[in-house]
TORLOLO-732806 format. One record per residue (C-alpha): residue in one letter; x, y, z. Coordinates in steps of 0.05 Angstrom, whole numbers, padded with zeros to 5 digits, always signed. Layout:
AXYZ;...
***
This chain:
M+04653-01640+01125;P+04641-01687+01065;T+04655-01660+00996;I+04582-01670+00975;A+04558-01627+01033;V+04607-01572+01014;E+04582-01572+00943;Q+04510-01569+00967;I+04526-01510+01012;K+04561-01475+00955;E+04503-01484+00907;R+04451-01461+00959;L+04491-01398+00975;K+04500-01381+00901;G+04425-01391+00892;K+04408-01345+00950;I+04455-01289+00928;P+04433-01268+00857;K+04485-01251+00804;A+04503-01177+00805;A+04556-01130+00780;D+04593-01133+00847;V+04583-01206+00866;V+04647-01245+00856;F+04659-01320+00854;K+04734-01331+00844;E+04770-01397+00834;L+04844-01407+00850;H+04884-01467+00827;T+04952-01497+00838;K+04977-01568+00825;E+04966-01588+00897;K+04905-01549+00919;Y+04841-01514+00899;L+04806-01453+00931;E+04740-01419+00916;V+04723-01350+00944;F+04653-01320+00945;Y+04644-01247+00964;I+04613-01179+00947;K+04669-01133+00925;S+04632-01067+00939;I+04631-01082+01014;S+04694-01126+01019;D+04766-01103+01021;E+04799-01136+00961;A+04868-01111+00984;V+04861-01152+01049;L+04838-01213+01009;H+04899-01206+00964;D+04950-01198+01020;K+04922-01249+01070;L+04891-01300+01023;Y+04913-01300+00951;K+04987-01289+00962;P+04995-01343+01017;F+04954-01391+00974;F+05006-01389+00919;E+05066-01383+00965;Q+05050-01444+01008;Q+05055-01509+00968;H+05027-01562+01014;P+04950-01564+01023;D+04954-01579+01097;E+05003-01523+01108;F+04955-01472+01077;K+04896-01500+01116;N+04935-01491+01181;Y+04951-01421+01159;L+04877-01406+01148;E+04858-01433+01216;S+04911-01388+01249;I+04884-01323+01219;P+04841-01283+01269;Q+04793-01263+01214;I+04773-01335+01199;K+04709-01366+01228;S+04677-01433+01216;Y+04613-01444+01179;E+04552-01450+01224;T+04485-01442+01189;E+04463-01421+01120;E+04423-01361+01145;K+04481-01334+01186;T+04528-01344+01127;I+04483-01305+01080;N+04479-01248+01130;E+04554-01248+01136;I+04563-01244+01060;L+04515-01185+01057;N+04558-01150+01108;G+04625-01158+01072;V+04650-01227+01095;A+04682-01273+01043;I+04663-01347+01041;L+04720-01396+01028;F+04711-01466+01000;Y+04776-01503+01012;Q+04782-01579+01007;D+04726-01605+01051;S+04718-01541+01093;V+04674-01479+01089;L+04705-01419+01124;L+04685-01346+01133;F+04739-01293+01123;D+04724-01224+01153;S+04742-01176+01097;K+04693-01120+01113;V+04710-01049+01090;D+04682-00984+01119;R+04663-00940+01061;N+04640-00882+01106;N+04712-00862+01116;S+04720-00844+01042;V+04657-00802+01033;L+04639-00729+01047;D+04583-00702+01089;T+04517-00683+01056;T+04515-00612+01030;V+04447-00607+00996;E+04399-00651+01037;T+04424-00635+01107;T+04390-00660+01170;I+04402-00644+01244;Q+04396-00717+01265;G+04411-00782+01229;P+04468-00801+01183;Q+04510-00745+01154;S+04548-00783+01101;G+04532-00774+01027;F+04552-00808+00963;S+04620-00799+00931;E+04640-00798+00857;S+04664-00871+00861;L+04613-00922+00836;P+04639-00980+00879;T+04640-00936+00941;N+04568-00914+00929;L+04545-00986+00918;G+04580-01006+00982;L+04545-00951+01021;I+04478-00977+00997;R+04494-01050+01011;K+04515-01032+01082;R+04447-00999+01094;Y+04408-01051+01055;P+04439-01119+01069;E+04387-01160+01030;A+04401-01220+00985;F+04343-01197+00941;L+04380-01133+00921;N+04394-01139+00847;V+04449-01099+00813;E+04452-01093+00737;L+04505-01056+00698;T+04493-01017+00633;T+04524-00958+00596;V+04494-00891+00574;G+04525-00840+00527;K+04547-00851+00456;I+04616-00821+00467;S+04626-00824+00543;K+04598-00895+00551;T+04586-00880+00625;E+04572-00939+00670;V+04504-00938+00703;M+04482-00988+00756;I+04408-01006+00763;L+04389-01028+00833;H+04323-01057+00856;D+04295-01107+00906;T+04267-01165+00866;R+04212-01176+00917;Y+04183-01106+00915;A+04200-01074+00848;D+04146-01077+00795;P+04173-01114+00733;K+04133-01070+00685;T+04162-01006+00716;L+04232-01037+00714;N+04225-01053+00640;K+04200-00982+00625;I+04261-00953+00660;K+04309-01000+00623;D+04276-00981+00557;F+04282-00907+00574;L+04357-00915+00589;S+04369-00953+00525;N+04335-00898+00485;V+04369-00838+00518;N+04404-00799+00463;I+04462-00765+00499;Q+04533-00757+00473;M+04568-00743+00540;F+04531-00772+00600;Q+04563-00745+00664;T+04510-00746+00719;G+04440-00771+00734;E+04411-00700+00731;Q+04418-00703+00655;L+04362-00755+00654;L+04316-00700+00682;D+04327-00660+00619;A+04321-00722+00574;I+04253-00742+00602;K+04228-00670+00601;K+04244-00666+00527;S+04204-00729+00514;N+04140-00707+00551;R+04152-00631+00562;A+04140-00638+00637;L+04151-00577+00680;F+04160-00618+00743;P+04214-00671+00752;V+04188-00742+00752;M+04252-00772+00780;L+04286-00755+00846;V+04360-00740+00851;T+04390-00751+00920;E+04458-00751+00953;R+04436-00791+01014;P+04448-00867+01019;D+04395-00873+01074;R+04342-00843+01028;V+04361-00894+00975;A+04356-00952+01025;V+04287-00930+01048;N+04262-00924+00976;L+04289-00993+00957;A+04245-01023+01011;T+04184-00989+00978;G+04197-01020+00910;K+04233-00961+00877;V+04289-00970+00825;I+04355-00935+00838;L+04405-00911+00785;L+04478-00900+00804;V+04522-00863+00754;A+04598-00869+00752;G+04631-00803+00770;S+04568-00773+00801;P+04557-00763+00877;F+04481-00769+00866;A+04433-00827+00857;V+04368-00825+00817;I+04304-00854+00847;L+04249-00879+00801;P+04190-00876+00797;T+04178-00813+00839;V+04112-00780+00861;M+04099-00712+00891;K+04100-00734+00963;D+04171-00761+00953;F+04193-00690+00937;M+04159-00662+00998;A+04189-00714+01046;S+04254-00703+01082;M+04297-00756+01116;A+04291-00714+01179;D+04218-00738+01184;I+04237-00810+01201;Y+04289-00787+01253;Q+04236-00748+01291;T+04177-00770+01333;Y+04113-00786+01295;W+04076-00720+01310;V+04137-00677+01299;G+04148-00711+01231;R+04074-00700+01212;F+04078-00627+01234;L+04140-00614+01192;L+04107-00647+01132;L+04045-00604+01141;L+04089-00543+01147;R+04121-00559+01079;Y+04054-00566+01044;I+04030-00500+01074;G+04095-00467+01050;F+04084-00498+00981;I+04014-00468+00975;I+04038-00400+01002;S+04095-00399+00951;V+04049-00414+00893;C+03988-00372+00911;L+04010-00313+00954;P+04034-00266+00899;G+03970-00278+00859;L+03927-00268+00921;Y+03961-00202+00936;V+03948-00175+00866;A+03876-00201+00866;T+03857-00172+00933;T+03891-00104+00924;S+03868-00091+00853;Y+03802-00128+00847;N+03773-00150+00915;P+03797-00105+00972;E+03729-00114+01005;I+03750-00182+01033;Y+03797-00146+01082;R+03775-00113+01145;V+03771-00037+01138;Q+03833-00024+01179;L+03876-00073+01139;A+03848-00048+01072;L+03865+00024+01091;S+03935+00003+01116;I+03951-00032+01050;A+03923+00026+01009;G+03964+00075+01050;S+04028+00036+01040;R+04016+00035+00964;N+03998+00109+00961;A+04067+00130+00934;V+04075+00070+00886;P+04066+00097+00815;Y+04044+00033+00779;P+03994-00024+00788;S+04004-00079+00839;F+04021-00134+00788;I+04081-00093+00762;E+04103-00082+00834;V+04099-00157+00848;L+04136-00175+00784;L+04191-00126+00799;M+04204-00153+00869;L+04197-00226+00849;F+04247-00214+00793;M+04297-00183+00841;M+04286-00241+00890;E+04300-00291+00835;M+04364-00254+00819;L+04386-00256+00891;T+04370-00330+00896;E+04411-00346+00834;A+04468-00301+00859;S+04470-00338+00926;I+04479-00404+00888;R+04532-00379+00840;L+04575-00337+00888;P+04632-00370+00927;K+04609-00401+00992;A+04652-00354+01034;I+04616-00290+01010;G+04551-00316+00981;P+04506-00312+01044;T+04535-00245+01065;A+04529-00213+00996;T+04457-00236+00984;T+04434-00218+01055;V+04464-00148+01052;G+04440-00139+00980;G+04369-00160+00999;L+04366-00113+01059;I+04394-00053+01021;L+04350-00066+00960;G+04286-00074+01001;Q+04298-00012+01043;A+04319+00031+00984;A+04260+00009+00941;T+04211+00025+00998;E+04241+00093+01013;A+04241+00111+00939;G+04167+00094+00934;L+04179+00040+00882;V+04146-00015+00924;S+04103-00016+00986;N+04122-00042+01055;I+04071-00098+01050;M+04104-00120+00985;I+04170-00132+01020;I+04134-00177+01070;I+04099-00215+01014;V+04162-00228+00974;S+04201-00249+01037;A+04145-00298+01056;V+04145-00327+00985;A+04220-00336+00985;I+04221-00369+01054;S+04163-00415+01035;N+04198-00437+00972;F+04260-00457+01011;V+04218-00502+01056;V+04211-00552+00999;P+04268-00602+01013;I+04285-00623+00941;N+04316-00568+00899;A+04292-00594+00831;F+04219-00590+00855;S+04227-00522+00888;F+04255-00494+00822;S+04191-00516+00786;V+04148-00485+00841;R+04183-00419+00828;I+04156-00419+00757;V+04085-00439+00774;K+04072-00377+00817;Y+04080-00333+00755;F+04024-00371+00719;I+03977-00360+00778;L+04000-00288+00783;A+03983-00276+00710;S+03915-00308+00720;A+03901-00264+00781;T+03922-00202+00742;F+03866-00213+00691;F+03811-00246+00733;G+03824-00229+00806;I+03806-00280+00860;V+03770-00322+00809;G+03834-00324+00769;V+03873-00350+00829;V+03823-00406+00840;I+03820-00425+00767;G+03896-00422+00760;F+03906-00465+00822;F+03856-00517+00797;I+03890-00519+00729;F+03956-00530+00765;I+03926-00588+00805;A+03897-00617+00741;Y+03966-00614+00709;L+03996-00651+00768;V+03942-00704+00762;K+03959-00713+00688;L+04033-00727+00702;D+04060-00796+00715;S+04129-00825+00731;F+04140-00889+00691;G+04067-00909+00701;E+04060-00884+00773;P+04010-00825+00781;F+04050-00764+00803;L+03996-00737+00850;T+03991-00800+00891;L+03963-00788+00961;V+03966-00860+00987;Q+04031-00899+00987;S+04024-00956+00938;K+04042-01025+00965;P+04107-01054+00941;H+04100-01107+00887;K+04114-01178+00911;E+04131-01235+00866;
***
């Protein structure tokens, strides 16, 4: 192949693969020969490159001798087309420019062997691997699932003392430049001494706009990151953290689970509907119970109204105190289940919940129907797939409960509409939080 053609191929490949924190173009020189290597280090095995390429290059003096060595390696392939070569680079293959030849060296590395299974966002089907605490490993996992030349990787630091490395990933075809600039400005203005994990950004942005709900999604799943990159989202990877941050984020992102895309269409839609129903139950059910028992029992059928009144006959205080007492105990059990060691956590909270509920009912402190209400609220809250969002939902129900305590059914309706209005007011880096229709990815 003529030298001019090799140079043209080199320039075209460098133009197709944008500069990024993990894109490497290495030049090796000796008196007799000259070698250029082009690869992506997050998905290539640099140890293999060192042992089978760099060391022999300096050990073998004659140019023809080294070329014969290259042609004898099983991992070496010849250059065919530009499109195939770009696909190979994006899958971990190194491109060698030696003399008048362009060769492909298979240096792929499997990052899935060095990561743990997901523990927070579990699914029955689909990939089970999650991020690790290694930044190059996490970037490699994303590149394996998103082998696109348009994936741009920028490196910055956050934290005045820690100076933690943060990678900003986005697809240049789909990401909105205005949103990207807002995110970069936000990162540059974050005032944190020790930056350890992406979750700290949730607190930083809440301090700036006092938002109750998170406006950025923290995930441990590489497949969720790959899906969101294709929709124009911006991804933040933090060194030392097994989680990625997805920006901007709207409400339907928090209600979506990766299990949805691994199921059939109608099963996925049913599961999504189930989550929204659980979300409404978790927010409104305690307030509805107080409103209907204390203010508007006439909306029940006679048999049900008498049954509820009979179960509350021995309870010595109003319904809202009964609800607050049980919700408080449920919150305590939920927190205990998170803090206790995994070996005893589920057993301790299950036994504690059963004993507490039965003892409170027998002592006449709460009614039987109240145990059912609190259990339904707790189960409905756990249906929300993203923990940060479900924690915020746990707070909202107290606002609607307070509104129902003073105004009955009207209070529940007014409280729910105020809640919806608050969600409408929120935005995530310019994207309306309560977005019902998926916005089209920006294209340059």
